[in-house]
All heavy atoms as an XYZ file, in Angstrom:
771
protein
N      -1.473    -16.169    -20.136
C      -2.025    -16.258    -21.475
C      -0.931    -16.592    -22.488
O      -1.121    -17.442    -23.338
C      -2.701    -14.916    -21.803
C      -3.327    -14.854    -23.128
S      -4.796    -15.871    -23.082
C      -5.482    -15.526    -24.635
N       0.210    -15.925    -22.353
C       1.311    -16.169    -23.293
C       1.768    -17.623    -23.231
O       2.068    -18.229    -24.265
C       2.467    -15.220    -23.001
N       1.810    -18.191    -22.032
C       2.236    -19.585    -21.888
C       1.267    -20.522    -22.601
O       1.686    -21.480    -23.253
C       2.355    -19.951    -20.414
N      -0.016    -20.256    -22.491
C      -1.018    -21.095    -23.170
C      -0.858    -21.000    -24.686
O      -0.927    -22.014    -25.387
C      -2.423    -20.681    -22.753
S      -2.787    -21.020    -21.019
N      -0.628    -19.801    -25.179
C      -0.421    -19.628    -26.617
C       0.873    -20.296    -27.072
O       0.932    -20.870    -28.162
C      -0.426    -18.142    -26.981
C      -1.772    -17.440    -26.823
C      -1.625    -15.937    -27.047
C      -2.819    -18.035    -27.749
N       1.904    -20.241    -26.230
C       3.158    -20.923    -26.554
C       2.940    -22.433    -26.661
O       3.477    -23.077    -27.567
C       4.223    -20.646    -25.487
C       4.787    -19.234    -25.569
O       4.530    -18.526    -26.559
O       5.482    -18.851    -24.608
N       2.161    -22.989    -25.753
C       1.866    -24.426    -25.811
C       1.170    -24.769    -27.127
O       1.502    -25.768    -27.776
C       0.988    -24.846    -24.629
C       1.666    -24.920    -23.272
C       0.623    -25.062    -22.160
C       2.655    -26.076    -23.229
N       0.211    -23.957    -27.519
C      -0.519    -24.194    -28.770
C       0.419    -24.059    -29.962
O       0.425    -24.910    -30.851
C      -1.698    -23.221    -28.866
C      -2.473    -23.371    -30.136
C      -3.414    -24.310    -30.418
C      -2.344    -22.559    -31.302
N      -3.898    -24.133    -31.696
C      -3.247    -23.056    -32.265
C      -1.564    -21.464    -31.631
C      -3.384    -22.484    -33.520
C      -1.702    -20.893    -32.885
C      -2.609    -21.410    -33.815
N       1.220    -22.992    -29.978
C       2.119    -22.738    -31.109
C       3.169    -23.842    -31.250
O       3.568    -24.176    -32.370
C       2.808    -21.389    -30.936
N       3.598    -24.404    -30.136
C       4.600    -25.456    -30.176
C       3.994    -26.843    -30.352
O       4.700    -27.845    -30.320
C       5.446    -25.392    -28.891
C       6.263    -24.126    -28.823
C       7.064    -24.035    -27.555
O       7.547    -25.032    -27.047
N       7.207    -22.835    -27.041
N       2.683    -26.875    -30.498
C       1.969    -28.140    -30.674
C       2.299    -29.128    -29.552
O       2.549    -30.323    -29.786
C       2.235    -28.748    -32.044
C       1.787    -27.874    -33.197
C       1.739    -28.679    -34.470
N       1.336    -27.914    -35.614
C       0.079    -27.556    -35.904
N      -0.896    -27.876    -35.114
N      -0.194    -26.888    -37.006
N       2.294    -28.598    -28.342
C       2.546    -29.443    -27.167
C       1.428    -30.468    -27.051
O       0.284    -30.208    -27.446
C       2.604    -28.571    -25.911
N       1.730    -31.630    -26.511
C       0.691    -32.647    -26.337
C      -0.455    -32.103    -25.474
O      -0.235    -31.312    -24.555
C       1.411    -33.781    -25.610
C       2.857    -33.561    -25.861
C       3.030    -32.087    -26.028
N      -1.675    -32.521    -25.815
C      -2.822    -32.123    -25.014
C      -2.681    -32.680    -23.611
O      -2.085    -33.736    -23.407
C      -4.134    -32.610    -25.638
C      -4.475    -31.915    -26.925
C      -4.456    -32.617    -28.119
C      -4.791    -30.575    -26.944
C      -4.759    -31.992    -29.316
C      -5.098    -29.925    -28.127
C      -5.081    -30.638    -29.318
N      -3.203    -31.965    -22.651
C      -3.138    -32.431    -21.279
C      -3.245    -31.281    -20.300
O      -3.557    -30.152    -20.676
N      -2.976    -31.583    -19.070
C      -3.057    -30.582    -18.014
C      -1.658    -30.059    -17.740
O      -0.720    -30.836    -17.517
C      -3.668    -31.191    -16.732
C      -5.109    -31.632    -17.021
C      -3.606    -30.197    -15.578
C      -5.740    -32.423    -15.903
N      -1.523    -28.746    -17.773
C      -0.262    -28.079    -17.490
C      -0.487    -27.102    -16.338
O      -1.474    -26.347    -16.347
C       0.232    -27.297    -18.717
C       0.662    -28.168    -19.865
C      -0.275    -28.702    -20.752
C       2.000    -28.458    -20.076
C       0.116    -29.508    -21.804
C       2.402    -29.267    -21.131
C       1.449    -29.787    -21.994
O       1.843    -30.593    -23.041
N       0.405    -27.102    -15.379
C       0.354    -26.104    -14.317
C       1.016    -24.842    -14.864
O       2.239    -24.772    -14.967
C       1.091    -26.585    -13.073
C       0.386    -27.743    -12.409
O      -0.837    -27.836    -12.432
N       1.152    -28.638    -11.805
N       0.204    -23.879    -15.251
C       0.727    -22.643    -15.820
C       0.828    -21.616    -14.701
O      -0.132    -20.909    -14.378
C      -0.156    -22.134    -16.984
C       0.422    -20.852    -17.564
C      -0.271    -23.203    -18.065
N       2.001    -21.591    -14.106
C       2.290    -20.655    -13.023
C       3.789    -20.411    -13.034
O       4.550    -21.213    -13.585
C       1.804    -21.210    -11.670
O       1.961    -20.223    -10.664
C       2.543    -22.468    -11.289
N       4.197    -19.318    -12.469
C       5.628    -19.033    -12.421
C       6.321    -20.040    -11.513
O       5.827    -20.341    -10.433
C       5.871    -17.614    -11.908
C       5.236    -16.587    -12.796
O       4.087    -16.241    -12.608
N       5.980    -16.102    -13.763
N       7.473    -20.557    -11.942
C       8.180    -21.510    -11.099
C       8.725    -20.857     -9.832
O       9.030    -19.668     -9.817
C       9.315    -22.016    -11.994
C       9.406    -21.070    -13.126
C       8.125    -20.334    -13.224
N       8.813    -21.650     -8.793
C       9.347    -21.166     -7.535
C       8.246    -20.920     -6.525
O       7.101    -21.327     -6.716
N       8.630    -20.261     -5.449
C       7.633    -19.959     -4.433
C       7.891    -18.570     -3.886
O       8.987    -18.029     -3.986
C       7.667    -20.999     -3.303
C       8.974    -21.124     -2.524
C       8.929    -20.269     -1.280
C       9.191    -22.579     -2.148
N       6.866    -17.997     -3.340
C       6.955    -16.681     -2.720
C       6.195    -16.756     -1.404
O       5.144    -17.386     -1.328
C       6.419    -15.571     -3.657
C       4.958    -15.711     -3.934
C       6.740    -14.204     -3.118
N       6.750    -16.163     -0.389
C       6.109    -16.197      0.921
C       5.316    -14.916      1.152
O       5.504    -13.916      0.453
C       7.164    -16.317      2.041
O       7.949    -15.117      2.075
C       8.053    -17.531      1.847
N       4.457    -14.968      2.138
C       3.708    -13.779      2.517
C       4.668    -12.665      2.905
O       4.467    -11.499      2.552
C       2.759    -14.098      3.691
O       1.898    -15.160      3.303
C       1.935    -12.895      4.081
N       5.718    -13.014      3.596
C       6.715    -12.006      3.997
C       7.349    -11.335      2.791
O       7.607    -10.136      2.808
C       7.788    -12.639      4.868
C       7.287    -12.992      6.252
C       8.382    -13.671      7.069
N       7.832    -14.296      8.251
C       7.974    -13.829      9.482
N       8.647    -12.730      9.690
N       7.439    -14.461     10.502
N       7.606    -12.077      1.719
C       8.180    -11.492      0.512
C       7.204    -10.527     -0.159
O       7.612     -9.472     -0.645
C       8.598    -12.586     -0.472
C       9.823    -13.357     -0.041
C      10.080    -14.528     -0.948
O       9.330    -15.503     -0.944
N      11.139    -14.452     -1.727
N       5.937    -10.900     -0.199
C       4.925    -10.013     -0.787
C       4.802     -8.740      0.040
O       4.771     -7.626     -0.493
C       3.558    -10.728     -0.920
C       2.482     -9.761     -1.379
C       3.666    -11.913     -1.868
N       4.778     -8.888      1.359
C       4.689     -7.727      2.244
C       5.927     -6.840      2.082
O       5.819     -5.614      2.062
C       4.479     -8.160      3.712
C       4.682     -6.998      4.665
C       3.086     -8.742      3.877
N       7.105     -7.446      1.937
C       8.324     -6.664      1.732
C       8.223     -5.824      0.467
O       8.638     -4.654      0.439
C       9.540     -7.582      1.685
N       7.634     -6.395     -0.599
C       7.439     -5.636     -1.838
C       6.465     -4.484     -1.615
O       6.675     -3.366     -2.100
C       6.930     -6.556     -2.951
N       5.403     -4.747     -0.881
C       4.426     -3.695     -0.563
C       5.111     -2.579      0.210
O       4.956     -1.392     -0.108
C       3.238     -4.269      0.244
C       2.401     -5.192     -0.629
C       2.382     -3.147      0.834
C       1.368     -6.002      0.140
N       5.890     -2.949      1.221
C       6.560     -1.941      2.044
C       7.587     -1.144      1.233
O       7.711      0.071      1.393
C       7.233     -2.607      3.253
C       6.225     -3.114      4.259
C       6.845     -3.860      5.420
O       7.915     -4.486      5.253
O       6.244     -3.821      6.504
N       8.286     -1.810      0.346
C       9.306     -1.151     -0.475
C       8.684     -0.138     -1.434
O       9.185      0.970     -1.589
C      10.090     -2.205     -1.258
C      11.164     -1.659     -2.146
C      11.874     -2.793     -2.874
C      12.846     -2.262     -3.896
N      13.468     -3.345     -4.669
N       7.590     -0.521     -2.058
C       6.977      0.329     -3.083
C       6.035      1.375     -2.473
O       6.109      2.553     -2.791
C       6.192     -0.521     -4.111
C       7.102     -1.570     -4.765
C       5.519      0.342     -5.153
C       8.248     -1.027     -5.578
N       5.139      0.936     -1.619
C       4.086      1.828     -1.107
C       4.461      2.559      0.177
O       3.858      3.573      0.503
C       2.796      1.036     -0.879
C       2.180      0.390     -2.110
C       0.909     -0.335     -1.738
C       1.897      1.432     -3.187
N       5.394      2.001      0.907
C       5.786      2.566      2.200
C       4.560      2.901      3.063
O       4.344      4.049      3.436
C       6.661      3.800      2.008
C       7.888      3.537      1.165
C       8.989      4.523      1.437
N      10.113      4.362      0.568
C      11.079      3.448      0.714
N      11.035      2.610      1.698
N      12.084      3.368     -0.124
N       3.756      1.874      3.357
C       2.538      2.122      4.142
C       2.862      2.564      5.567
O       3.918      2.225      6.105
C       1.827      0.766      4.143
C       2.925     -0.216      3.954
C       3.956      0.462      3.072
N       1.945      3.311      6.156
C       2.132      3.792      7.527
C       2.014      2.645      8.525
O       2.631      2.682      9.579
C       1.104      4.874      7.838
N       1.224      1.658      8.198
C       1.016      0.540      9.130
C       2.159     -0.458      9.041
O       2.826     -0.584      8.031
C      -0.322     -0.146      8.875
C      -0.318     -1.138      7.728
C      -1.648     -1.835      7.551
N      -1.818     -2.843      8.559
C      -1.989     -4.124      8.325
N      -2.033     -4.557      7.092
N      -2.129     -4.988      9.294
N       2.378     -1.154     10.106
C       3.372     -2.211     10.184
C       2.656     -3.551     10.131
O       1.575     -3.703     10.691
C       4.165     -2.108     11.489
C       5.107     -0.955     11.507
C       6.372     -1.323     10.711
N       6.896     -0.233      9.925
C       7.048     -0.258      8.596
N       6.682     -1.270      7.893
N       7.587      0.735      7.962
N       3.250     -4.488      9.476
C       2.678     -5.823      9.361
C       3.301     -6.717     10.424
O       4.502     -6.674     10.640
C       2.931     -6.403      7.971
C       2.234     -5.641      6.887
C       2.841     -4.549      6.281
C       0.965     -6.005      6.477
C       2.202     -3.837      5.279
C       0.315     -5.297      5.483
C       0.933     -4.213      4.878
N       2.489     -7.507     11.054
C       2.974     -8.429     12.085
C       2.818     -9.861     11.585
O       1.848    -10.188     10.903
C       2.181     -8.235     13.371
N       3.766    -10.687     11.958
C       3.743    -12.083     11.553
C       3.826    -12.960     12.789
O       4.372    -12.564     13.818
C       4.939    -12.407     10.642
C       4.886    -11.716      9.324
C       5.557    -10.516      9.127
C       4.161    -12.252      8.275
C       5.508     -9.868      7.912
C       4.102    -11.612      7.054
C       4.778    -10.416      6.873
N       3.318    -14.165     12.652
C       3.464    -15.144     13.722
C       4.929    -15.521     13.814
O       5.654    -15.521     12.821
C       2.601    -16.381     13.446
C       1.153    -16.050     13.346
C       0.399    -16.007     12.207
C       0.280    -15.689     14.415
N      -0.880    -15.642     12.506
C      -0.989    -15.439     13.864
C       0.450    -15.547     15.789
C      -2.077    -15.069     14.620
C      -0.641    -15.169     16.557
C      -1.892    -14.938     15.973
N       5.358    -15.865     15.013
C       6.751    -16.263     15.227
C       7.085    -17.515     14.410
O       8.142    -17.616     13.805
C       6.980    -16.536     16.717
C       8.422    -16.714     17.089
C       9.241    -15.454     16.917
O       8.717    -14.352     17.134
O      10.415    -15.584     16.548
N       6.128    -18.456     14.374
C       6.319    -19.691     13.614
C       4.957    -20.344     13.406
O       3.946    -19.871     13.921
C       7.286    -20.640     14.338
C       6.864    -20.887     15.768
O       5.695    -21.118     16.063
N       7.820    -20.826     16.688
N       4.922    -21.427     12.650
C       3.650    -22.115     12.371
C       3.006    -22.657     13.638
O       1.783    -22.653     13.765
C       3.856    -23.250     11.364
C       3.937    -22.748      9.933
O       3.637    -21.563      9.694
O       4.292    -23.554      9.051
N       3.829    -23.122     14.555
C       3.289    -23.667     15.808
C       2.460    -22.599     16.542
O       1.349    -22.870     17.000
C       4.418    -24.163     16.702
C       3.946    -24.763     18.007
C       5.115    -25.191     18.884
O       5.933    -26.002     18.398
O       5.190    -24.711     20.023
N       2.997    -21.402     16.644
C       2.258    -20.315     17.301
C       0.978    -19.984     16.540
O      -0.082    -19.803     17.125
C       3.129    -19.064     17.412
C       2.396    -17.894     18.065
C       3.188    -16.594     18.016
O       4.086    -16.450     17.177
O       2.850    -15.707     18.823
N       1.066    -19.939     15.229
C      -0.105    -19.643     14.395
C      -1.223    -20.654     14.651
O      -2.371    -20.285     14.868
C       0.295    -19.653     12.915
C      -0.876    -19.578     11.974
C      -1.575    -18.394     11.799
C      -1.285    -20.697     11.271
C      -2.655    -18.328     10.937
C      -2.360    -20.635     10.401
C      -3.047    -19.444     10.229
N      -0.869    -21.942     14.638
C      -1.891    -22.975     14.837
C      -2.445    -22.958     16.268
O      -3.621    -23.209     16.480
C      -1.341    -24.357     14.487
C      -1.219    -24.550     12.990
C       0.020    -24.691     12.380
C      -2.347    -24.570     12.184
C       0.128    -24.856     11.011
C      -2.250    -24.724     10.820
C      -1.019    -24.866     10.236
O      -0.919    -25.014      8.883
N      -1.607    -22.646     17.225
C      -2.044    -22.614     18.618
C      -2.964    -21.414     18.887
O      -3.970    -21.537     19.566
C      -0.822    -22.556     19.544
C      -1.137    -22.659     21.016
C       0.106    -22.767     21.894
N       1.323    -22.132     21.394
C       1.609    -20.820     21.530
N       0.782    -20.025     22.130
N       2.740    -20.340     21.058
N      -2.665    -20.262     18.311
C      -3.370    -19.026     18.641
C      -4.513    -18.701     17.685
O      -5.584    -18.279     18.116
C      -2.381    -17.837     18.688
C      -3.097    -16.527     18.934
C      -1.314    -18.075     19.735
N      -4.315    -18.909     16.397
C      -5.258    -18.333     15.437
C      -5.939    -19.299     14.479
O      -7.061    -19.058     14.058
C      -4.552    -17.260     14.618
N      -5.282    -20.353     14.103
C      -5.804    -21.206     13.032
C      -7.078    -21.923     13.444
O      -7.191    -22.443     14.541
C      -4.754    -22.217     12.618
N      -8.010    -21.934     12.537
C      -9.243    -22.684     12.738
C      -9.255    -23.928     11.836
O     -10.023    -24.830     12.042
C     -10.450    -21.817     12.432
C     -10.474    -20.550     13.263
C     -11.879    -20.139     13.618
N     -11.998    -18.827     14.196
C     -11.505    -18.428     15.357
N     -10.785    -19.226     16.067
N     -11.703    -17.208     15.805
N      -8.398    -23.901     10.842
C      -8.266    -25.030      9.918
C      -6.819    -25.064      9.431
O      -6.151    -24.033      9.419
C      -9.223    -24.856      8.741
N      -6.337    -26.221      9.028
C      -4.967    -26.295      8.520
C      -4.774    -25.396      7.303
O      -5.675    -25.209      6.488
C      -4.807    -27.766      8.130
C      -5.835    -28.480      8.926
C      -6.980    -27.511      9.073
N      -3.627    -24.828      7.225
C      -3.274    -23.949      6.112
C      -2.458    -24.768      5.121
O      -1.701    -25.654      5.505
C      -2.454    -22.791      6.681
C      -1.907    -21.843      5.675
C      -1.332    -20.628      6.335
N      -0.179    -20.952      7.163
C       0.622    -20.042      7.661
N       0.375    -18.768      7.455
N       1.658    -20.387      8.395
N      -2.601    -24.468      3.845
C      -1.797    -25.181      2.864
C      -0.768    -24.232      2.261
O      -1.034    -23.054      2.045
C      -2.673    -25.754      1.753
O      -3.191    -24.725      0.954
N       0.396    -24.743      2.052
C       1.461    -24.025      1.366
C       1.816    -24.882      0.162
O       2.417    -25.935      0.316
C       2.680    -23.846      2.277
C       2.352    -22.956      3.456
O       1.880    -21.848      3.282
N       2.589    -23.447      4.661
N       1.432    -24.441     -1.010
C       1.581    -25.260     -2.202
C       2.599    -24.661     -3.171
O       2.632    -23.448     -3.369
C       0.249    -25.382     -2.933
S      -1.045    -26.075     -1.907
N       3.390    -25.518     -3.741
C       4.270    -25.142     -4.834
C       3.913    -26.082     -5.970
O       4.045    -27.300     -5.842
C       5.759    -25.296     -4.458
C       6.643    -24.964     -5.655
C       6.099    -24.423     -3.262
N       3.423    -25.517     -7.062
C       2.990    -26.352     -8.174
C       4.184    -26.789     -9.016
O       5.138    -26.038     -9.212
C       1.978    -25.590     -9.028
C       0.716    -25.261     -8.254
S      -0.520    -24.432     -9.246
C      -1.174    -25.838    -10.114
N       4.109    -27.991     -9.528
C       5.156    -28.554    -10.374
C       4.961    -28.051    -11.805
O       3.945    -28.343    -12.440
C       5.076    -30.079    -10.326
C       6.127    -30.759    -11.190
O       7.001    -30.060    -11.749
O       6.070    -31.991    -11.302
N       5.914    -27.284    -12.296
C       5.814    -26.739    -13.651
C       6.777    -27.445    -14.613
O       7.008    -26.961    -15.713
C       6.048    -25.206    -13.664
C       4.949    -24.483    -12.917
C       7.410    -24.852    -13.114
N       7.318    -28.585    -14.215
C       8.306    -29.276    -15.049
C       7.729    -29.662    -16.415
O       8.432    -29.581    -17.426
C       8.873    -30.499    -14.332
O       7.854    -31.410    -13.995
N       6.466    -30.045    -16.460
C       5.841    -30.417    -17.738
C       5.762    -29.195    -18.658
O       6.041    -29.293    -19.857
C       4.446    -30.995    -17.481
C       3.736    -31.490    -18.722
C       2.403    -32.117    -18.349
C       1.601    -32.526    -19.550
N       0.291    -33.081    -19.169
N       5.416    -28.061    -18.087
C       5.337    -26.808    -18.851
C       6.716    -26.437    -19.403
O       6.857    -26.134    -20.597
C       4.803    -25.697    -17.950
C       4.606    -24.323    -18.564
C       3.404    -24.332    -19.492
C       4.417    -23.283    -17.468
N       7.724    -26.480    -18.553
C       9.082    -26.125    -18.971
C       9.619    -27.125    -19.993
O      10.289    -26.739    -20.951
C       9.997    -26.034    -17.760
C       9.628    -24.971    -16.722
C      10.551    -25.053    -15.517
C       9.635    -23.578    -17.324
N       9.307    -28.421    -19.801
C       9.757    -29.454    -20.742
C       9.138    -29.262    -22.120
O       9.732    -29.637    -23.132
C       9.429    -30.845    -20.204
N       7.975    -28.634    -22.165
C       7.313    -28.359    -23.445
C       7.946    -27.162    -24.150
O       7.570    -26.824    -25.263
C       5.823    -28.116    -23.229
N       8.903    -26.514    -23.477
C       9.616    -25.400    -24.105
C       9.063    -24.026    -23.789
O       9.499    -23.035    -24.373
N       8.111    -23.949    -22.881
C       7.541    -22.651    -22.522
C       8.536    -21.913    -21.631
O       9.055    -22.468    -20.672
C       6.184    -22.821    -21.806
C       5.665    -21.487    -21.303
C       5.183    -23.468    -22.749
N       8.804    -20.679    -21.984
C       9.696    -19.836    -21.185
C       8.826    -18.999    -20.250
O       7.945    -18.273    -20.698
C      10.507    -18.901    -22.085
C      11.306    -19.615    -23.159
C      12.533    -20.281    -22.578
C      13.432    -20.811    -23.653
N      13.479    -22.230    -23.770
N       9.068    -19.130    -18.969
C       8.292    -18.379    -17.987
C       9.234    -17.999    -16.846
O      10.008    -18.829    -16.377
C       7.051    -19.180    -17.522
C       6.101    -18.308    -16.739
C       7.423    -20.422    -16.800
C       4.687    -18.897    -16.643
N       9.191    -16.752    -16.448
C      10.153    -16.260    -15.447
C       9.803    -16.745    -14.041
O       8.638    -17.004    -13.742
C      10.236    -14.743    -15.492
C       8.938    -14.078    -15.191
C       8.984    -12.619    -15.513
N       7.598    -12.154    -15.502
C       7.246    -10.927    -15.624
N       8.144     -9.997    -15.771
N       5.981    -10.604    -15.604
N      10.794    -16.819    -13.170
C      10.549    -17.228    -11.788
C       9.599    -16.259    -11.078
O       9.530    -15.077    -11.420
C      11.940    -17.185    -11.149
C      12.900    -17.261    -12.276
C      12.211    -16.609    -13.440
N       8.893    -16.754    -10.097
C       7.880    -15.967     -9.398
C       8.467    -14.704     -8.772
O       7.822    -13.667     -8.754
C       7.125    -16.831     -8.359
C       8.027    -17.240     -7.216
C       5.902    -16.114     -7.844
N       9.704    -14.779     -8.269
C      10.313    -13.595     -7.659
C      10.437    -12.461     -8.668
O      10.208    -11.301     -8.351
C      11.702    -13.918     -7.076
C      11.672    -14.915     -5.949
C      11.725    -16.365     -6.433
O      11.819    -16.620     -7.654
O      11.649    -17.257     -5.574
N      10.819    -12.796     -9.900
C      10.922    -11.783    -10.964
C       9.548    -11.296    -11.383
O       9.364    -10.125    -11.687
C      11.645    -12.357    -12.177
C      13.115    -12.587    -11.979
C      13.750    -13.215    -13.216
O      13.248    -13.006    -14.342
O      14.760    -13.921    -13.051
N       8.581    -12.192    -11.436
C       7.235    -11.834    -11.889
C       6.531    -10.906    -10.911
O       5.666    -10.129    -11.301
C       6.407    -13.098    -12.108
N       6.891    -10.969     -9.651
C       6.258    -10.134     -8.634
C       6.679     -8.678     -8.755
O       5.897     -7.777     -8.482
C       6.606    -10.663     -7.237
C       5.999     -9.944     -6.049
C       4.474    -10.029     -6.090
C       6.522    -10.521     -4.746
N       7.899     -8.416     -9.207
C       8.410     -7.052     -9.223
C       7.682     -6.089    -10.153
O       7.250     -5.039     -9.696
C       9.902     -7.057     -9.521
C      10.716     -7.435     -8.303
C      12.188     -7.161     -8.484
O      12.525     -6.215     -9.220
O      12.974     -7.887     -7.891
N       7.538     -6.380    -11.447
C       6.888     -5.380    -12.315
C       5.490     -4.948    -11.871
O       5.214     -3.750    -11.824
C       6.867     -6.052    -13.692
C       8.007     -7.009    -13.643
C       8.035     -7.507    -12.211
N       4.593     -5.871    -11.503
C       3.270     -5.413    -11.065
C       3.336     -4.548     -9.810
O       2.590     -3.580     -9.677
C       2.493     -6.696    -10.786
C       3.208     -7.760    -11.515
C       4.646     -7.329    -11.573
N       4.245     -4.871     -8.909
C       4.315     -4.108     -7.667
C       4.723     -2.666     -7.920
O       4.365     -1.776     -7.162
C       5.269     -4.782     -6.674
O       6.588     -4.756     -7.143
N       5.432     -2.411     -8.996
C       5.850     -1.038     -9.304
C       4.681     -0.178     -9.773
O       4.789      1.040     -9.819
C       6.965     -1.073    -10.349
C       8.237     -1.641     -9.753
C       9.379     -1.572    -10.673
C      10.589     -2.015     -9.875
N      11.589     -2.672    -10.480
N       3.565     -0.815    -10.107
C       2.382     -0.078    -10.564
C       1.352      0.111     -9.468
O       0.287      0.673     -9.695
C       1.740     -0.786    -11.772
C       2.659     -0.837    -12.946
N       2.963      0.267    -13.705
C       3.378     -1.860    -13.482
C       3.819     -0.064    -14.658
N       4.082     -1.359    -14.531
N       1.646     -0.393     -8.278
C       0.738     -0.207     -7.157
C       0.657      1.269     -6.825
O       1.649      1.993     -6.907
C       1.190     -0.989     -5.934
C       1.101     -2.474     -6.093
C       0.334     -3.165     -6.972
C       1.809     -3.446     -5.337
N       0.523     -4.513     -6.812
C       1.419     -4.714     -5.815
C       2.734     -3.381     -4.309
C       1.917     -5.893     -5.309
C       3.245     -4.557     -3.796
C       2.828     -5.802     -4.295
N      -0.493      1.724     -6.464
C      -0.705      3.144     -6.151
C      -1.016      3.292     -4.685
O      -1.898      2.610     -4.161
C      -1.857      3.713     -6.997
C      -1.508      3.587     -8.489
C      -2.141      5.149     -6.620
C      -2.668      3.881     -9.395
N      -0.319      4.209     -4.060
C      -0.575      4.482     -2.649
C      -1.851      5.285     -2.528
O      -2.007      6.312     -3.178
C       0.601      5.250     -2.041
C       0.492      5.427     -0.557
C       1.758      6.053      0.005
C       1.661      6.125      1.504
N       2.904      6.577      2.099
N      -2.772      4.789     -1.721
C      -4.049      5.493     -1.507
C      -3.949      6.369     -0.278
O      -3.299      6.042      0.684
C      -5.182      4.488     -1.329
C      -5.469      3.689     -2.588
C      -6.633      2.744     -2.419
O      -7.330      2.818     -1.408
O      -6.820      1.909     -3.313
N      -4.693      7.484     -0.335
C      -4.823      8.358      0.813
C      -3.533      8.959      1.158
O      -3.062      9.373      2.089
């Protein structure tokens, strides 16, 4: 929301902007944050590699997307990297049971 308001306040040209935190985060990184904060009793398992995943489990191709935020940044919008953005919300996660 803040990024959209920044675009309006700065009178950025009308158009389509990818409003997302720059960078990428993997499932393993998200799980690491969950494990660090919540310390769940269960262990998470991952495929050894994409080849194994597609051979054993995939029913359709998976997409791994990183959106281009260069237009947003060029307009002067300040937005923190995804790795930084993931931390504050994870600290508010509540362990159930």
